[in-house]
N, C-alpha and C positions, 0 to 999 in steps of 0.2 A: 505494501499499499504506500502511497508516496505520502511523504513529509515534508513538510516548510523545511528550505535551507536557509530562511531569512535569519540572519543574527539577532532581530528584533522579535521579542514574544508576539508569536503568531495572534492572531484575531482569534478567539475559540468559535465551534460553529453555535451561531444563534443567528435568530432573525436580525439582519442588518437589511433596511431597508433599501440602501443605494445600491446594494448587489444583488438584491432579489433579481432571479431565481438562482444565480450560483450560488448564494448560502445555502439554498435545500438541497444541492446537489452535494455539497462539503457535506452538510451535514448528514443523509444519507451515508456516506463514505466514512465517517466518523474521523472526518480529516479537520485541522483547525486551515481557516482560511487564510489566505494569503496576506500582509502590510496591505491595506487598501486606507486610502485615503480619498475625500471630495474636497477637490480644487474648484478655481474659477476657472472657465473656460480661455481667459487673455492668459493664463498659468500654462497651459497646456502648449509646448514647444513645438515648434513649425519641423517639418512636416505634417506633424500628429492634429495639431490643431485645424487645419487646411482640411483634416480627414474626418476628424469629429465634434468640432465645433461649427454648427448647420442645423437647419432641421429637415435636412433630405436622410433618405432611409441609405444604410451602412452599404447596399449590396449594390448601388448605382454607382454610390461614392467610389469605391475599391472597383467596380469593374473598369471605370473611367479612369480611374489612376494607374491603376496596373496594366490596363489597354487589353484586357483577357477576360473572357466570362470567369465564373466560380464555380465550384461545387463542392458539396458536402462532406464530411468526415463526421459521422455520429459517433460520439465517444459513450453517450448514454441517451436512454430514453425510456420515456413513461408516458401511458394514458393516465389522467385521474378523473373522471366524469368527464365531461365537459371540456377537460384540460390536454392540451398535448403539452409536453417538457422535454426540453432536448439539450444536451451542450454537445457544441460541434467545433470543428474548424472550418472555416472556408477557406478552401484550396484554389489556389490558380489554375484553370482547366490547360493543361501541355504540361506544363514544369511541377505542377501539385504543390508547387509551392504554399506554405501556410500563413495568408495574410488575417486572417482573425481568429481570435479564441472568443465562443459565444455560448453564454447559456440565455435559455428562450422559453416562457411561457404562452401559448396560443390559444387563444380562446376561439375551440373550432365552432363552439355552437353559432358563432355568429359568423362562418362561414360557407359558403356554397358547396352543395358536396364533389363536385369536382376538384375545385382547391383544396377539400380538407382532403383527398385522396392524393392530389399531388406532394402536401406538404407529408402525409402518412409513408407516401414513396420514401422519402429519406435522400432526396438526391440533388436539390435544387434548394438556393435560399430562400427563406420566405419573400422578401422584396422583390425578385424575380417573379415569381409565382404568382403575387400579388398585382404587379404591372402584367404579364402576358396575358391574366385572366380578366383585368381590365376592373378590376377591385376598389376601389378609392379609398385613401388611407393617408394621416400626416403621422410625420413623425417629430415625434416631442422631448428634445432630450431632456430629463429630470437633474444629472448631475454629472459632470466629467472626474474622472479618477486617474488616482496616480498609483500602481500599484508594484510591488517587490512580487515577480515572480516569483514561485515555489516553485517543485518539482514536478508537480501535475501541468500546470498550465508550462512552464519551458519545455516539457517530453513534448506536450503538443503541438509547443511554437517552434518544435528545433532547436533550441535557445541554452545557452548557459543557465543554469537558474542565478536567482537573486539579478535579474536585471530590470531596471524601472520601466515599466511598460506606462503606456496609457490608453483611456478607456471609457466609456458613458454608460450612464441608464440610460434608456431610450424606452419610449411606451410609441407603440402602434395606434393610433385610432381612427374609426371609421369617422365619417363626417357626419354622424351625431353623437361624438364625444366618447364612444364606448371603445374600451381596450379590448384591439385585435391581438395584442401581444406587451409581452412584458419583457425586456433585453437588456442581459449584460454584455459590452462588446468591450474587446481588448484586444488591441493592435501590437503587434510584435514592431519592432524597428525597420525604417521602411530600406537601411542598406544594414547588411549583416554587421 
C-alpha cells in the first residue's frame, strides 16, 4: 500500500471538502492524504496557472495545450446509487504520457442514458463526453491547490515523490446550477 514520503506529517484521512472526492478514495485505502493547501489562483505559477485558473473544463484545456487527445487510465472506480466515483490518470493519446491525476464524483441521474454508458465505458474524459454529446455544462473552480505528491500520486504521474504540484477543486454544473460532477484535478509539471 502506498505511503506518504513527505517529511511533513500528512493530513489524516477525513472529510476535507477542498479535496473531495480524493479524500474519499484515500480514506477507503486507509492512506493519509498528501500535504495539500488551498492557495489563491494568482499564487499558482505559470504555466500551471494558465492550465488551472479559468472557468473552462480541463479536458479541453489540456487537449489544446498538449495538442493531443486524451484517454483515461482508471485507478479505482465505484458506483454508489446514482453516483459514480473514479480515480484516474488522463494520458495523451499516442505517447501515453500522464497529464493529470484526478478524482471525480459524477451524478449519473442527471445525465442521459447514452452519456452514462460512455462514462461507464471508462475510456474517455468526462469533458470530452459532455461536449461530444452536446450536454451543456459550466465549470466552476472552488479552490486552487498546492500539493506535495505522495507515493500514490507520484507513481500515477510517473514522478519522483515529494514534488510540488498544483491543482484545483472544480464543480461541473448544468445550466440549472445542479452539480454534474465534483472533481479534484492535479497536474504534473509540464516539463520533466
